[in-house]
MIPA-413846 format. One line per field, with one value per residue (C-alpha): residue in three letters; chain; x, y, z. Coordinates in pm, 1 decimal. Layout:
<sites>
r	ala,...
c	A,...
px	X,...
py	Y,...
pz	Z,...
</sites>
This chain:
<sites>
r	met,lys,val,ser,ile,val,gly,ala,thr,gly,tyr,gly,gly,leu,glu,leu,ile,arg,phe,leu,asp,lys,his,pro,his,phe,glu,ile,ser,ser,leu,his,thr,ser,ser,lys,phe,asp,gln,tyr,ile,tyr,glu,glu,asn,pro,gln,leu,ala,his,ile,asn,met,arg,leu,glu,lys,ile,asp,pro,lys,arg,ile,ala,glu,gln,ser,asp,leu,val,phe,leu,ala,thr,pro,ser,gly,val,ser,ser,glu,leu,ile,gly,ala,phe,ser,gly,leu,asp,ile,lys,val,ile,asp,leu,ser,gly,asp,leu,arg,leu,lys,glu,pro,gly,val,tyr,glu,lys,trp,tyr,gly,lys,ser,pro,ala,pro,gln,ala,ala,ile,gln,ala,ala,val,tyr,gly,leu,ala,glu,trp,asn,arg,glu,glu,ile,gln,gln,ala,gln,ile,ile,ala,asn,pro,gly,cys,tyr,pro,thr,ala,thr,leu,leu,gly,leu,ala,pro,leu,leu,thr,glu,gly,phe,ala,thr,gly,glu,asp,ile,val,val,asp,ala,lys,ser,gly,val,ser,gly,ala,gly,lys,ser,pro,ser,ala,asp,thr,his,tyr,ser,glu,met,asn,glu,asn,phe,lys,ile,tyr,lys,val,asn,arg,his,gln,his,ile,pro,glu,val,glu,gln,gln,leu,arg,arg,trp,ser,pro,gln,ala,gly,pro,ile,ser,phe,asn,thr,his,leu,val,pro,met,thr,arg,gly,ile,met,ala,thr,met,tyr,ile,lys,ala,asn,lys,glu,thr,ala,ala,glu,glu,leu,ala,asn,leu,tyr,glu,ser,val,tyr,lys,gln,his,pro,phe,val,arg,ile,ser,lys,pro,gly,gln,phe,pro,ser,thr,lys,gln,val,tyr,gly,ser,asn,phe,cys,asp,ile,gly,leu,asp,tyr,asp,glu,arg,thr,asn,lys,ile,thr,val,val,ser,val,ile,asp,asn,leu,val,lys,gly,ala,ala,gly,gln,ala,ile,gln,asn,ala,asn,ile,ile,met,gly,leu,asp,glu,thr,ala,gly,leu,met,asn,asn,pro,ile,tyr,pro
c	A,A,A,A,A,A,A,A,A,A,A,A,A,A,A,A,A,A,A,A,A,A,A,A,A,A,A,A,A,A,A,A,A,A,A,A,A,A,A,A,A,A,A,A,A,A,A,A,A,A,A,A,A,A,A,A,A,A,A,A,A,A,A,A,A,A,A,A,A,A,A,A,A,A,A,A,A,A,A,A,A,A,A,A,A,A,A,A,A,A,A,A,A,A,A,A,A,A,A,A,A,A,A,A,A,A,A,A,A,A,A,A,A,A,A,A,A,A,A,A,A,A,A,A,A,A,A,A,A,A,A,A,A,A,A,A,A,A,A,A,A,A,A,A,A,A,A,A,A,A,A,A,A,A,A,A,A,A,A,A,A,A,A,A,A,A,A,A,A,A,A,A,A,A,A,A,A,A,A,A,A,A,A,A,A,A,A,A,A,A,A,A,A,A,A,A,A,A,A,A,A,A,A,A,A,A,A,A,A,A,A,A,A,A,A,A,A,A,A,A,A,A,A,A,A,A,A,A,A,A,A,A,A,A,A,A,A,A,A,A,A,A,A,A,A,A,A,A,A,A,A,A,A,A,A,A,A,A,A,A,A,A,A,A,A,A,A,A,A,A,A,A,A,A,A,A,A,A,A,A,A,A,A,A,A,A,A,A,A,A,A,A,A,A,A,A,A,A,A,A,A,A,A,A,A,A,A,A,A,A,A,A,A,A,A,A,A,A,A,A,A,A,A,A,A,A,A,A,A,A,A,A,A,A,A,A,A,A,A,A,A,A,A,A
px	-1800.4,-1515.6,-1219.0,-897.3,-691.6,-313.1,-183.7,-502.4,-358.5,-241.2,-461.2,-549.3,-630.2,-844.9,-1041.5,-1097.2,-1239.3,-1462.2,-1625.3,-1623.0,-1784.4,-2114.5,-2065.1,-2374.3,-2178.3,-1832.9,-1756.5,-1419.7,-1287.4,-943.7,-715.4,-339.1,-31.7,342.6,339.1,103.7,-17.9,-315.3,-413.6,-771.5,-806.0,-983.7,-699.9,-515.5,-815.3,-1100.2,-1319.1,-1355.2,-1471.2,-1764.8,-1533.5,-1424.1,-1142.9,-784.7,-488.1,-321.0,15.6,43.3,-3.6,-92.7,-197.7,-435.7,-570.5,-648.0,-827.6,-1064.5,-1115.4,-1211.3,-1009.7,-727.3,-639.5,-269.0,-273.4,98.7,383.3,578.1,835.9,615.8,372.4,663.4,773.2,424.3,281.3,484.0,336.2,-16.1,65.6,-105.4,-347.9,-721.9,-763.8,-784.8,-540.8,-579.5,-254.5,-278.8,96.7,302.3,479.1,283.1,197.0,508.6,547.1,884.9,1177.7,1407.6,1158.3,1035.8,1390.0,1479.3,1180.7,1112.6,1466.3,1353.5,1377.0,1089.5,822.9,861.2,817.0,550.2,332.4,386.0,282.5,-20.2,-144.0,-414.2,-394.7,-711.9,-821.1,-1181.2,-1346.1,-1109.2,-999.3,-1325.9,-1303.1,-948.7,-1040.8,-1334.9,-1096.6,-810.0,-663.5,-435.2,-515.3,-257.2,-465.4,-362.1,-188.2,-373.7,-208.2,-232.9,-604.3,-686.5,-452.1,-553.1,-927.8,-882.3,-676.6,-821.3,-1108.6,-878.2,-638.9,-891.5,-1122.3,-852.1,-858.6,-490.2,-196.4,-39.1,261.8,392.5,155.6,204.2,53.0,50.8,-83.7,-153.7,-232.3,-333.9,-75.5,-252.1,-107.7,231.5,103.3,53.0,416.6,520.6,801.6,955.5,779.2,432.4,478.5,207.1,447.2,606.4,287.5,52.0,21.4,277.1,279.0,556.5,667.5,837.5,1008.9,1054.8,1053.0,1122.0,786.3,746.8,403.2,548.7,622.8,283.3,102.6,324.1,276.6,-103.3,-96.8,106.6,-158.5,-412.6,-183.3,151.6,253.6,229.9,563.4,722.7,514.8,609.8,464.4,514.3,347.3,284.0,176.2,-111.9,-195.7,-515.2,-581.8,-741.3,-781.0,-595.8,-631.1,-451.3,-448.0,-339.2,-242.7,-239.2,-200.7,-518.3,-522.8,-788.5,-981.4,-1254.9,-1456.7,-1544.3,-1897.4,-1768.7,-1523.7,-1790.6,-2016.7,-1731.2,-1657.9,-2026.1,-2056.6,-1741.8,-1826.0,-2205.2,-2193.7,-1943.4,-2122.4,-1813.1,-1697.6,-1887.4,-1832.7,-1865.4,-2068.6,-1868.7,-1715.2,-1727.6,-1439.8,-1435.4,-1280.3,-1145.3,-1413.1,-1687.7,-1542.4,-1419.8,-1465.2,-1619.7,-1528.9,-1612.3,-1377.6,-1500.9,-1362.0,-1376.6,-1252.4,-1162.8,-997.3,-751.8,-771.5,-460.7,-236.6,-446.5,-425.6,-690.6,-698.7,-834.4,-897.6,-952.5,-1021.6,-1045.3,-1014.7,-668.5,-764.9,-1089.2,-1092.5,-713.5,-680.2,-939.3,-1252.5,-1110.1,-980.2,-1333.4,-1469.8,-1223.9,-1322.9,-1687.0,-1601.0,-1371.5,-1638.2,-1917.9,-2101.6,-2242.3,-1933.2,-2106.7,-2186.5,-2092.6,-1952.1,-2237.8,-2219.4,-2236.2,-1919.9,-1873.5,-1958.3,-1857.2
py	-2215.1,-2179.7,-1946.3,-1881.3,-1563.1,-1565.4,-1229.3,-1151.0,-869.9,-639.0,-372.0,-596.2,-889.6,-675.6,-546.9,-905.4,-985.6,-676.6,-778.1,-1157.0,-1135.9,-1042.6,-1228.7,-1431.6,-1734.0,-1733.9,-1828.9,-1751.6,-2078.8,-1965.8,-1664.2,-1699.2,-1493.2,-1542.7,-1415.2,-1350.6,-1710.3,-1793.1,-1430.3,-1344.2,-1120.4,-857.8,-821.1,-572.5,-492.4,-394.7,-298.9,-677.9,-744.4,-950.4,-1197.5,-1464.8,-1623.5,-1702.1,-1638.0,-1959.8,-2056.9,-2089.0,-2458.2,-2496.4,-2861.6,-2792.6,-2480.8,-2687.0,-2947.2,-2695.1,-2435.4,-2412.4,-2096.9,-1907.9,-1539.4,-1459.4,-1102.7,-1101.7,-861.8,-921.2,-1193.7,-1409.1,-1551.6,-1652.3,-1888.3,-2011.1,-2077.9,-2394.7,-2546.5,-2491.9,-2646.0,-2979.7,-2919.6,-2903.2,-2532.5,-2217.6,-1936.8,-1560.8,-1374.7,-1004.5,-940.5,-870.0,-1205.8,-1377.7,-1090.0,-1049.2,-1323.3,-1248.6,-1408.0,-1158.2,-870.9,-939.2,-956.6,-626.0,-426.9,-590.3,-685.7,-1025.7,-1388.9,-1490.3,-1754.3,-2080.2,-2004.3,-2275.4,-2099.7,-1761.0,-1897.1,-2073.1,-1757.9,-1560.1,-1181.7,-1093.9,-768.8,-878.0,-653.6,-767.4,-1124.8,-1288.1,-1600.6,-1678.1,-1614.8,-1856.1,-2139.9,-2048.5,-2225.0,-1935.1,-1564.2,-1285.1,-997.7,-669.2,-394.4,-83.1,166.6,-72.6,-130.4,240.2,295.2,-2.9,37.5,398.9,326.0,-2.6,125.2,362.6,84.4,-190.9,32.4,193.8,546.4,520.6,286.5,333.7,537.8,814.9,754.0,968.3,852.8,1090.9,898.5,979.9,748.6,766.3,638.2,305.1,196.6,177.0,-99.2,-130.8,-137.6,212.3,399.4,745.2,833.0,749.1,889.9,1144.9,1432.7,1358.1,1320.4,1569.7,1881.3,1728.6,1590.5,1358.4,1202.9,866.7,591.4,834.6,636.9,320.4,212.4,-167.4,-138.4,3.3,-335.5,-468.6,-187.1,-215.3,-592.0,-558.2,-261.4,-470.3,-742.1,-488.7,-304.6,-450.3,-95.4,26.2,158.8,235.0,461.4,760.4,662.7,847.4,819.8,1050.9,1014.5,1236.7,1302.6,1095.0,738.4,582.6,644.9,656.8,908.9,828.6,1110.3,983.2,1160.3,967.3,1068.7,1012.8,845.9,1087.3,1394.5,1322.0,1495.8,1444.4,1335.5,1071.4,940.1,919.1,727.8,492.2,415.7,374.5,120.8,-73.3,-91.1,-121.8,-484.6,-408.0,-274.0,-158.9,88.3,418.6,687.6,1057.5,1287.1,1505.1,1797.4,1621.0,1440.6,1199.0,1247.7,981.4,1052.6,924.1,569.9,561.3,216.5,70.7,-153.1,110.8,265.6,603.6,751.2,1099.1,1197.9,1495.3,1566.9,1852.8,1951.6,2171.7,1877.0,1593.8,1419.8,1247.4,1302.7,1017.1,1054.3,725.9,689.2,383.8,292.5,135.0,-115.9,-226.9,-215.7,-194.4,-500.9,-686.7,-590.7,-695.6,-1016.5,-1100.9,-1003.7,-1254.4,-1513.6,-1469.4,-1524.6,-1822.9,-1989.9,-1928.1,-1666.5,-1327.0,-1106.0,-840.8,-1078.8,-917.9,-607.8,-380.0,-148.1,227.6,433.0,588.8,958.3,1208.2
pz	2454.9,2700.8,2663.9,2854.1,2877.2,2905.4,3022.2,3209.0,3423.3,3142.1,2987.4,2693.2,2918.5,3146.6,2846.5,2733.4,3075.8,3066.3,2738.6,2779.5,3124.0,2954.2,2625.7,2530.7,2403.4,2564.8,2924.0,3081.3,3216.0,3335.1,3371.3,3343.7,3419.3,3439.8,3800.5,4093.0,4093.5,4313.2,4359.0,4275.6,3972.8,4181.6,4435.0,4215.0,3997.0,4231.1,3934.0,3888.4,4246.0,4116.5,3935.4,4180.1,3976.9,4070.0,3842.7,3727.9,3583.4,3206.7,3122.3,2751.4,2779.1,3066.7,2895.7,2583.8,2793.9,2949.8,2675.5,2308.1,2247.6,2415.8,2392.3,2426.9,2561.8,2625.5,2543.7,2225.2,2269.6,2494.5,2240.3,2017.0,2293.9,2385.8,2041.1,1988.7,2306.1,2169.7,1831.3,1784.1,2071.7,2009.8,2075.5,1865.8,1943.2,1905.7,1966.5,2051.4,2033.2,1722.3,1729.2,1449.4,1215.4,1001.1,740.8,581.8,768.7,936.0,946.8,1300.7,1437.2,1267.9,1394.2,1731.7,1829.0,1959.1,1854.5,1624.5,1667.8,1472.9,1103.7,1070.7,1328.2,1162.6,824.7,973.5,1146.3,965.4,989.6,1176.6,1015.3,1056.2,795.9,520.4,597.2,707.6,489.0,601.4,964.6,943.3,851.1,1082.4,1382.9,1476.3,1445.4,1453.3,1588.2,1420.8,1610.3,1722.7,1488.2,1189.1,1255.4,1238.0,943.5,731.2,778.7,673.0,360.0,233.6,14.7,-172.4,-271.5,-334.9,-542.0,-752.1,-608.6,-510.0,-567.1,-225.0,-330.4,-103.9,190.9,500.5,831.7,1127.4,1426.9,1792.3,2083.9,2446.3,2694.1,2761.0,2425.8,2596.2,2824.9,3197.9,3309.6,3420.1,3248.9,3255.2,2928.2,3062.8,3413.4,3496.4,3548.6,3210.2,3005.4,3171.7,2952.5,2716.6,2361.9,2239.1,1914.9,1961.3,1761.6,1473.9,1146.1,1347.6,1487.9,1484.3,1321.2,997.6,832.9,942.0,762.0,452.8,435.8,418.7,180.7,-66.4,-51.1,-174.1,-417.2,-531.7,-627.4,-267.9,-154.4,182.0,403.3,615.2,952.8,1279.1,1616.0,1909.1,2270.9,2379.3,2748.5,2747.4,2854.4,2546.4,2179.0,1848.5,1569.3,1244.7,990.2,648.8,328.8,2.6,-361.5,-564.5,-905.4,-1024.9,-920.6,-670.8,-397.8,-33.0,-128.8,-371.2,-113.2,156.9,-82.5,-169.6,194.7,280.6,-0.9,91.6,462.1,445.8,564.8,841.7,1150.6,1336.9,1071.4,1061.9,798.8,877.9,654.5,411.6,594.4,931.0,1099.5,1393.7,1736.1,1970.2,2230.1,1998.9,1997.0,2359.5,2517.1,2198.6,1905.7,1645.4,1390.4,1268.4,946.7,789.9,444.2,229.5,-105.7,-162.9,-529.3,-496.2,-410.1,-555.6,-219.0,-11.8,362.9,575.1,948.4,1133.8,1507.4,1732.6,2099.2,2108.6,2379.9,2212.4,1832.2,1852.0,2076.2,2287.6,2093.4,1758.8,1919.2,2035.7,1693.9,1544.6,1805.0,1707.2,1341.0,1396.5,1611.3,1360.6,1567.2,1475.1,1470.0,1682.1,1970.2,2302.0,2131.6,2027.0,2324.7,2277.4,2325.1,2669.6,2657.7,2779.6
</sites>
């Protein structure tokens, strides 16, 4: 099966190339960008010196003629303009931006500050949280790939809400990310001299992923309320750690929680549960599609602590997109993705 990548020169696009280059069923037929036409992909990305492909202009009709599926690895605000051109064409679309995730009219404009995609495309898009929306993904034509922070957060919280251990009231999420989550374009905040030996909180109570997380939590538990969600930049390249605190409906224990999560995720190979008393670090998922989760219960406060780690560029972007592509095309969801994390 042939696939195309729009936004091939960004971090997400480059990760797609890295995994798809060795995928047993997908073949990259074309790479597209809004600039640098006719350059070879390796000219600015020498790590891809073995890939002899030119960058092409974005032509949805031509892409649909030569590929079965297209990945839109573009910044927010770009997919909303492109998705209409792919409508009606015989091609499946997986969008890695936030443009198709938020269903309620007006929410995207408020949190992203951009014009939204056509409402028909937004409603048609299936939220691609692969471990929880498999049946919908299998039938979809358009996938809204989840954001990196929401992936770590939602995979960490889901069993508590779906199995009745919590209703989703008064959730606190304290999340940290490596600087690659800010994208490839340089900025003052991600400049080496700014981030080296530094630790920053940003978008305090205003991160655009807040409504995405709340939207999915309400699907699992209508009682789920607004969350306290804050994010930080850490001086490392990759990785997300989301530490979550949630009020329990009943007394429990770390052993019971670990057993619960093992049971819920036993058929999901990319989610790994730590033993009671142990907690994951970002290094143990580096460069992989795994999400590792550790749990504890504080009897003093009757709150459950969940620690969830992912690689923001893989499980938080390109890896999950390929996992969704595998599902939507009827393949084993692990195809091309079961590589070990890079360590050290």
